[in-house]
C-alpha positions in Angstrom: 14.8 20.4 28.2 15.6 23.7 29.9 18.8 25.7 29.5 21.7 25.3 32.0 20.6 28.5 33.7 17.1 27.3 34.1 18.3 24.0 35.5 20.4 25.7 38.1 17.7 28.2 39.0 15.3 25.3 39.4 16.9 24.5 42.8 17.8 20.8 43.1 20.4 20.7 40.3 21.9 17.3 41.0 18.5 15.7 41.3 17.4 17.3 38.0 20.5 16.1 36.2 20.0 12.6 37.5 16.3 12.7 36.4 17.4 13.8 32.9 20.1 11.2 32.7 17.8 8.5 33.9 15.2 9.3 31.2 17.7 8.7 28.4 17.0 5.3 26.6 19.5 2.6 27.1 21.3 0.8 24.2 19.0 -2.2 24.8 15.9 0.0 24.6 17.2 1.6 21.3 17.9 -1.8 19.8 14.4 -3.1 20.9 12.8 -0.1 19.2 14.8 -0.8 16.0 13.7 -4.4 16.1 10.1 -3.5 16.6 10.2 -1.2 13.6 11.6 -3.9 11.4 9.3 -6.6 12.7 6.2 -4.3 12.3 7.1 -3.3 8.7 7.9 -6.9 7.7 4.6 -8.2 9.2 2.7 -5.6 7.3 4.3 -6.1 3.9 5.1 -9.8 3.8 1.6 -11.0 3.0 1.8 -9.0 -0.2 5.1 -10.5 -1.4 5.1 -13.2 -4.0 7.6 -15.6 -5.5 7.8 -15.6 -9.3 8.9 -18.5 -11.4 9.4 -18.1 -15.1 9.4 -20.7 -17.9 11.0 -19.8 -21.2 9.8 -20.8 -24.7 12.3 -23.0 -26.6 12.3 -23.3 -30.3 9.2 -22.9 -32.6 6.0 -24.8 -32.0 4.7 -27.1 -34.7 1.2 -26.6 -36.0 -1.3 -27.7 -33.5 1.3 -28.1 -30.7 2.4 -25.9 -27.8 5.9 -24.4 -27.7 8.3 -26.3 -25.4 8.9 -24.6 -22.1 12.1 -24.8 -20.0 12.7 -23.5 -16.5 13.9 -19.9 -16.5 14.7 -17.6 -13.7 13.1 -16.7 -10.4 12.3 -13.4 -8.9 10.0 -11.5 -6.5 7.1 -9.2 -6.7 4.3 -7.8 -4.6 0.5 -7.4 -4.9 -0.5 -3.7 -5.0 -4.2 -3.9 -5.7 -7.0 -6.0 -4.1 -7.9 -7.4 -7.5 -4.6 -9.1 -8.1 -2.2 -6.8 -9.9 1.4 -7.6 -9.1 4.4 -5.4 -9.6 7.8 -6.8 -10.4 10.9 -6.1 -12.6 10.7 -6.3 -16.4 13.9 -8.3 -16.5 12.3 -11.0 -14.4 9.4 -11.7 -16.8 10.3 -10.0 -20.1 11.0 -13.1 -22.1 8.7 -15.5 -20.2 6.6 -18.0 -22.0 4.8 -18.8 -18.8 4.7 -17.2 -15.3 3.7 -18.7 -12.1 3.3 -16.9 -8.8 3.4 -18.4 -5.3 1.7 -16.6 -2.5 2.9 -16.6 1.1 0.0 -18.9 2.1 1.3 -21.5 -0.4 -1.1 -21.0 -3.2 0.4 -21.3 -6.7 -1.3 -19.4 -9.5 -0.8 -18.8 -13.2 -0.1 -15.2 -13.8 -1.0 -13.1 -16.9 1.6 -10.6 -18.0 -0.3 -7.3 -18.4 2.6 -5.3 -19.7 6.3 -4.5 -19.1 8.6 -1.6 -19.6 12.2 -2.5 -20.0 13.3 1.2 -19.9 12.3 1.5 -16.3 12.7 -2.3 -15.5 9.1 -2.5 -14.3 6.4 -5.0 -15.2 2.8 -5.7 -14.1 1.3 -9.2 -13.8 -2.2 -10.2 -12.8 -3.5 -13.2 -10.8 -7.0 -14.3 -10.2 -7.5 -15.2 -6.5 -9.5 -14.3 -3.4 -8.4 -12.8 -0.1 -5.3 -11.0 -1.5 -3.5 -8.5 0.7 -2.2 -5.5 -1.3 0.8 -3.6 -0.1 0.5 0.0 1.0 2.4 2.4 -1.4 4.2 5.3 0.1 5.7 8.5 -1.3 9.3 8.3 -2.5 9.6 12.1 -2.5 9.5 11.9 1.3 12.4 9.5 1.5 15.5 10.8 3.3 19.1 9.6 3.3 19.8 7.7 6.4 16.3 6.5 7.1 15.6 2.9 7.9 14.4 0.7 5.0 13.4 -3.0 4.9 13.8 -5.2 1.7 11.6 -8.2 1.2 11.9 -10.9 -1.4 12.8 -14.5 -2.3 16.6 -14.6 -2.8 17.7 -18.0 -4.2 14.2 -19.2 -3.7 14.2 -18.7 0.1 10.7 -17.3 0.5 10.0 -14.0 2.2 13.5 -13.1 3.3 13.8 -9.8 5.2 16.9 -7.6 5.3 17.2 -4.1 6.7 19.5 -1.2 6.2 19.4 2.5 5.5 18.9 4.7 2.4 22.5 5.4 1.3 21.8 7.9 -1.4 19.0 9.4 -3.5 18.8 10.5 -7.1 21.1 7.9 -8.5 21.1 7.0 -12.2 21.3 3.4 -13.3 21.5 2.0 -16.8 18.7 -0.4 -17.6 19.2 -3.6 -19.6 17.9 -1.7 -22.7 20.7 0.9 -22.3 18.4 3.7 -21.2 19.4 5.6 -18.0 16.9 5.1 -15.2 16.8 8.2 -13.0 15.8 8.9 -9.4 17.0 5.5 -8.2 17.2 4.9 -4.5 20.5 3.4 -3.2 20.4 1.3 -0.1 22.7 -1.0 1.9 19.8 -3.5 2.7 21.3 -6.7 1.4 19.9 -8.0 -1.9 20.7 -11.2 -3.8 19.6 -12.9 -7.0 15.8 -13.5 -6.6 15.2 -10.3 -4.7 14.5 -8.5 -8.0 11.0 -7.1 -8.1 10.5 -7.3 -4.3 9.4 -4.3 -2.2 11.6 -1.8 -0.4 9.6 -0.5 2.6 9.9 2.2 5.2 9.5 1.7 8.9 5.7 2.2 8.6 5.4 -0.7 6.2 4.8 1.5 3.2 6.5 0.5 -0.1 8.8 3.2 -1.3 10.8 1.3 -3.9 11.0 -1.7 -6.1 14.3 -3.6 -5.6 16.1 -4.0 -9.0 19.8 -4.4 -8.9 23.1 -4.9 -7.0 26.6 -4.1 -7.9 28.9 -7.1 -7.8 31.4 -7.8 -6.3 30.7 -4.7 -4.1 28.8 -5.3 -0.8 26.1 -3.0 0.4 25.4 -1.2 -2.8 21.9 -2.0 -3.9 19.3 -0.1 -5.9 15.5 0.3 -6.0 13.2 2.1 -8.4 11.4 4.9 -6.6 7.7 4.0 -6.0 6.5 7.3 -7.4 8.0 6.3 -10.8 6.4 2.9 -10.4 3.0 4.4 -9.8 3.1 6.3 -13.1 4.5 3.3 -15.0 2.0 0.8 -13.7 -0.9 3.1 -14.5 0.2 3.2 -18.1 0.9 -0.5 -18.3 -2.5 -1.4 -17.0 -4.1 0.9 -19.4 -2.0 0.3 -22.6 0.1 -2.7 -21.9 3.2 -0.7 -22.7 4.6 2.8 -22.5 4.9 4.9 -25.6 7.4 7.7 -25.0 9.7 10.1 -26.7 13.4 10.3 -26.1 15.7 13.2 -25.6 18.9 11.4 -24.4 20.0 12.7 -21.1 20.4 11.5 -17.5 19.5 13.7 -14.5 18.6 13.9 -10.9 16.2 16.0 -8.9 17.8 18.9 -7.1 16.6 21.9 -5.1 17.2 25.3 -6.7 19.0 28.1 -4.8 16.4 30.5 -3.4 18.2 33.5 -5.0 17.9 31.9 -8.4 14.2 31.2 -8.0 13.6 34.8 -6.9 15.9 36.4 -9.5 14.3 34.6 -12.5 10.8 34.5 -10.9 10.6 30.8 -11.4 7.4 28.9 -10.7 9.3 25.9 -9.3 11.8 25.4 -6.5 13.3 22.2 -7.8 14.7 21.2 -11.2 16.6 18.4 -12.9 20.4 18.5 -12.8 21.8 17.1 -16.1 24.5 14.6 -15.2 25.1 13.1 -18.6 24.2 13.8 -22.3 24.2 11.0 -24.8 26.2 11.5 -28.0 24.1 12.2 -31.1 20.9 12.6 -29.0 18.3 15.3 -29.3 19.6 16.8 -26.1 23.1 17.1 -27.5 21.8 18.6 -30.8 19.8 21.1 -28.7 23.0 22.2 -26.9 22.2 20.8 -23.5 25.3 20.6 -21.3 26.2 18.6 -18.2 25.6 20.8 -15.2 22.5 22.5 -16.7 19.4 22.5 -14.5 16.1 21.9 -16.4 13.2 24.0 -15.1 10.8 24.0 -18.0 9.7 22.1 -21.1 7.3 23.2 -23.8 6.2 26.2 -21.8 5.4 24.1 -18.7 7.4 24.3 -15.4 9.3 21.1 -14.7 10.4 20.3 -11.1 11.5 16.7 -11.4 12.3 13.6 -13.4 8.9 12.1 -13.0 7.2 15.2 -14.3 9.5 15.3 -17.4 8.7 11.6 -18.1 5.0 12.5 -18.0 5.5 15.2 -20.6 7.7 13.1 -22.9 4.8 11.1 -24.4 4.6 9.8 -28.0 2.8 13.1 -28.9 6.1 14.9 -28.5 8.0 12.9 -31.1 9.2 15.3 -33.9 7.7 18.4 -32.2 10.0 21.4 -31.8 9.7 22.4 -28.1 11.3 24.8 -25.8 13.6 23.5 -23.0 14.3 26.0 -20.2 17.6 25.5 -18.3 19.6 27.3 -15.7 23.2 27.5 -16.8 25.7 29.1 -14.4 23.0 31.1 -12.8 21.5 32.4 -16.1 18.2 31.2 -17.6 18.4 30.0 -21.2 15.8 28.7 -23.7 16.9 25.9 -26.0 14.9 24.3 -28.8 14.7 20.5 -28.7 13.1 17.9 -31.0 12.4 14.6 -29.3 12.7 11.3 -31.2 10.7 8.2 -30.7 12.2 5.9 -28.0 14.5 3.4 -29.7 13.5 0.5 -27.4 10.2 -1.5 -27.3 
């Protein structure tokens, strides 16, 4: 659109204004566009969504007999590879004696639990079937507050239910059922209910950007999903090892951009860091002198620009190893010495 002067100079000013006004979309057109985005995303993702039913072992099996199984909970998941790997929440399947998966086409299949990680509330199952439709995984780093998101799942057993909303906030921390803080959580107001756990959170292009994990009750419209970039790393390890071995330093943080003047002044190789929002009492981080408000930019001589990168560094090989932790504190760069412990959860 031209400037006001350009419009006047163009000659027929009233006609030009009417043309511009006439080209603006109506409310109905905007609503239709919103509906088409939700419909398109739902149609793309829904064939990948599965309903998960869990049976729990009861008592101890006698010699030569099978343990008695009783109905457990239900949840959701989604196929993410053509050969039948399914992603869901750890709390859905962690204590399961038997897991069954129902596809959108009605097929019911026994699922093998490949591995689960209670500390990130993620688990991988595998099913053996033909003609599976894997979901397309997106990039959670590209997610922005306010963007449209679509949640799919099976709340209360109602198959393939779709709800829509927006990303309410990024970089949230949420305590898992093991007590560990899960970082870089996506907050959304797309309605979730019991049974939605483990289902996909998708963007308007039908790319999965998160794994639905929790709601806050009795609040309405406060729901959480694990970022898909975190899930990509965790699933790779679970498929390879069946579990994740990690070291523990005892802090919660969120990814933040660094001020440009700080980056230039300290000649930092990163433009983002991890803002420390909480330090656990008696943890390696507390003993190292880490404070709330510090911004972590390096670990063990390596630049660190985000939570996922720090998680990749904190492997079992770091347990008991004296390492440098570089932080920005009140604009000054400081080097601390930290000694990670082995993660206390299994």
